[in-house]
Residue, then its C-alpha position, 0 to 999 in steps of 0.5 A: m470109878v477112876s478117871v479115864r483120860d482120852l488116850g488119843t486126845t489132841g486137846e482140840t476135842g477135850p478130855m474124855r472122862m468116865g466118872g471121877s474128878a474132872d480136875e485131875g489133869p493128864e497123867r505123865v508117862q512113867v520115866a524109863q530106867r536110866p541106861q546102866p553101863r556095866v563091867d561084869l561077866k555078861a558085858v564081857f562074855g554075853l552077846e549083844s542084841g542084833q543080827w549076825a553079819w553074814t554078808t559082811a563076813v562073806q565079803a571080808s573073807i573073799a576080799m582078804a583071800l583074793s588080795f592076799g593070794l593075788a599079791a603073793w602070786l605076783f610078788t612075794p608072800q611077805l609083800g602080799t600081807l600089805a595087799a591083804l590089809g588094804s582089802m579091809t576097805v570092804l569093811y567100811e560103808k556097808k550101809t550106804p547106797y552104792a553110788y555114794r559107797s563107790a566114792a567113799l570107799a575110794l577115799v578109804g582106800l586112799g587113806f589106807v594107801a597114805s597110812v602104808a606110805f607113811g608107816s613104810l617111810a617112817s620105818s626106813l628112818s628109825a623105829w622111833a619114827s615108826v612109833v610117831s607115824i603110828g600115833l599120828t595115823a591113829g589121831v588123824a584117822t580118829w578125827v576124820c572118821a568121827a567128823w565124817r561119821v564113818d561107821k565102824p570099824g572106824p580108825l582101827f584098820f587105818v592104824l593096823v594097816g599103818a602099823i604092819s607096814t612098818i615091818a614090811p621088808g625094804g627101805w625108803t625106795d620101796v615105799p611106792l611099791h608098798a603103797a601100790l600093793a595097798a592100793l591093789g588090796a583096796a581096789v579088791g575090797w572096793a570091787v567086792s563091796m560093790s559086787g551087789a550093785p548089779v543085782r541089788a542096786r537099791h538094797p541099802e535104801y530098802r534096808a534103811v527105810s525098812g529098818a525105820f518101820k521095824q523100829l517104829a513097830a518096836l516103839l508101838r509095842a513100847v507104848g505104856r511100858p517102862e522101856l518107852d523112852h529107850a524105844q523112842h530114841q532107837a526109833s528116832v535114830a532109825v528114822a534119821e539114818a533112813w533120811r541120810i541113806v535115802l538122801l545119799a541115793q538121790t543121784r541125778g538119773y535115779r531121783s526122777t524115777p518112780e521107785a525113787a519117788r515111792l521111797r521118798a514117800l515111804l520115808r516121809w510117811v514113816s517119819d510122820i508116823h513116828l511123830a504121831t506115835t510120839q504124841v500117842c505114847l506121851a498121852r497113853t499110859t496103857p499098851l496099844p493093840e498088838a495089831a498096830a505093831d504087827f502092821a508096822d512090821r509088815m510094812a517093813r517087809a513091804v518096802p522092797v516088795p510092794d506086793r507084800t503090803p498089808d491091807p489098809d482096811e485091816l486098821d478099821e477095827l482099831r479105829r472103831g470107837l475112836r473119835p476122828r480127831s483123836l491122836e490114836s485115830r490119826l496114827y492109824g490113818l497115817l499107817a493106812r495111807a502109808a500102806q497105800a503109798a507102799r502099793r503104788t508103783g509106776g508113775d502113781a502120784d503121792d502129792e508132795r511126799t514124792d517131791t525131792l528132799h530139801d537138803s544137799r545130797y553130800p554132807a559138807l565135809w570141810d564144815a564137818l572137819r571144822f566143827s569137829l575142832s570146836p570146843e562144843s565137839l567131842v571129836r577133838p578130845t577123842a582124837l587127841r586122846m587116841w593120838i597121845t595114848v597110842t604114841a605113848a603105848g608104842a614108845f613105851g613098848l619100844w623103850l622096853g625093848l619089845d620087838h613088836y611094839y606096834w602091837v602095843a599101839i594097835t591094842a591101845t587103839a582097839v581098847l580106846q575105841g570103846g569111847t568111855v572108861v566103862l567100855a574101854m575097861n570091858r574091851s581091855v578085858q575082852r581083848s586080853l582074854g581073847t588074845l590069850i585064847g587066839v594065840v594058842i590057836g594061831a601058834y598051833l596053826l603055824t606049827l603045821g608048816l602050812p603052804v602059802s595057799g593054806v595061809v591065804l585061805l585061813a587068813g580069809l576064813f578068820m577074817g570072815l569069822t571075825q566080822l561075823v561076830v564082832g558086832r555081837n561081842f568083842f571078846y569072841a572077835s578078839i579070839l578069831i582075829t588073833p590067829m589071822a594077825l599072827l598068820l599075817s605077821y609071821t608071813a610078813a616077818p618070819q621069826e621064832l614061833q614061841e617068841l612070836a606067840g609070847a610077844r603077842i601076849i605081852d604086847t596085848l597086855v601092855g596095850s590094854v593097860f595103856g588104852l585103859a589108862g588113856a581112857l581114865l586119865l585123858w579128857r575123862r570128863a569130856s562128855a560130862t562137861r558137854l551134857p549141859q550144852a547138849i540139853v541147851a541145844v535141844l531146848e533151843t531148837a525146841r523153842e525155835c520149833m514151838v515158836a514157828v508152830l504157834d506163831q500164826e502170822v508166820s507160814i512154815g514152808p516145806e523146806r524150813r519145816y524139814r530143816l527144823r525137823r532135821d535139826m530137832r531130831a539131830a539134837l535129840v539123838n546127840l543128847r542121848g549119845v552124850y548122856e550115855s557117854a557121860l555115864g561111862d566117864v569115871p568118876r563123873s558118872s556119879s554126878t551125871q546119873p541124877l540128870w537122867p530125869v532132866v534128860v528124859a524131860t528134855q527129850r520129851t519136850g523136844y519130841l513134842a515140839l518135833s511132833a507139833l511140826a507134823l500137824d497139818r493145822p496147828a491149833e492157834v494161840g494168842t500172842i501173849t501165850l506165845q510170848r510166855v511159852d518163849l520166855a518159859l523156854r528161855e528161862l529153862i535154857a538160862s537156868m541150865e547154862e547158869r546151873r541154877t534153879p529155874r524160876l519158871g512161874a505159872l506156865p500159860r495154859l496150852t489147851a491144844y498141847p497139854r503134854i508140853n505144859m506137863e513136860l516143861h513142869a517136869l523139866s523144871n522140877a527135875m532141874t531143881s532136884a538136880v541143882a539141889q543134889d549138886e549143892r548137897s554133894a558140893r557141901l558134903e565134899a567141902e565138909r569132907r575136905a575140911q575134916r581132912e584138913r583138921r585131921r592133918a592139922q591135928g596130926d601136925v600138932d601131935a607130931d610137935l608134941 
């Protein structure tokens, strides 16, 4: 009979064996297949997973139509386009709490006003000044949006607003008017985005915590399956996002209310359950009962409605037969206690889990900008790439004599927002094909001679449809946004219809080529060169966490425990993001792909260290064992920094944490294989280079003869 491991053992209770050898040791969970960014028909035309953005679509339509119509009525349709563009503030900060959103959208609106003022002023000087202004707007917007973690659509609409303002009628004396119109549109967008506050004041927080429970359910379903590592990452991202959203909601008057305390408790519960699931999923090689994931799904629905909370007693059947101290039993116990917390309303207490969060509510904006300029950050090369490419695209269009050179710059911006060469290539194809179809639709509508009211309604409709589908596929969004862009462009500066449609196609093709060229030529190795740094950051934080947990002479306070967990989770999420970005760095992806086992082992080590922080009473280890664990992690860090084979030696036996030993060994082996493959690749490259030199030398000899 084969050996059956205890699927919920912490190590404190010893392994459970049912026949077989007692020396086989724990079995390592299968490594998931690495992510594979692709350029194919499915990537171009297929729909990504997710939901249709109905709320955003309706809000975008209303904001566009209201601002466009109001400005056209008060001033002129030509100037009304600036207000219509300003209303795109409604597309930002869609997930954040309303109190924070009100301030953040005001900053976005100020950014739009600055973009319009800058573009309008530059256009009054010369066309070349307009090109420079569009490029600078693209670079600065990319830098600030990335540093401050501004969600999609990111810098795109700052560039669009600034570019369209360069064709607004008037001279430098009209700059204040243009800026005021953009401010009017931004105010309308702000009001529409904030319209849900009176009726659904806590919807963003509910959605974030509910989303964490949903991803937790997906992780529970992935236990024992090949997609485990991917589900683990998605769950970690969702939990980190829930922490961010709930933290932003802790305003002075709200954080002392019972509902705020309930949400903080649920947030801490879902975080602890995620870490408990981490321990189970790395110890269990077979799926969990479906009832566990179903319970988590129902917990997600109970976040906004306590009456829908599932009965904790339903988990008794799952716990039957499990030892009380097993990991699986602990997981079900945490789920049951979370359900009890979800049912609490009013002033019911939930021990320390209802306490205020140990972090500042607002992010350190200045520190974020400063760090984004450091060599370790990907923000700096991304912003520089955007600035150089967009400026070059606009300058080339102007040099060619294209009347709508600003569309070349806008298209280059849209393509570069893909981030990697692979995604930029996909977006280039999607943008080009979508524009070809969209131009036909837009040109037909313009031939109808629509009144201003019709243009306003159609612009709002196409804007809403674009936002409905853009999250699922950029190709279909490009089809829908092109008629809106043509309507606005034609209204702002009427011209020959055939010329406008033809120019739109040419500008898009040129801009797509420039965007793809920028991704291929500028800082294409930015992510690949930062991948070792991201791995080291995870190992450094994991070492700090493990030393803090294992050192029994040091007591970890709630605030330090929170900060360690926050930093560990952030490092893990960043590592996966850098790796996926590096896979799209052509041609460096060939050297990045072999590092996937290293990334997985590093992530698992980090998650195990993270889960150890959640233990109420960590198992004690001796001082010598603690020192050896510290030395082992330091050796792995040094070997990654020096790109050499680890000299790990024998690891100390961590009886209470056997999975950590396993993943450290797996990480050492993966690093050894990666170093060997790098050396082999370097040797083959040297041989090919020498062979080319010999052929060149032989050719010179033959030529002399």
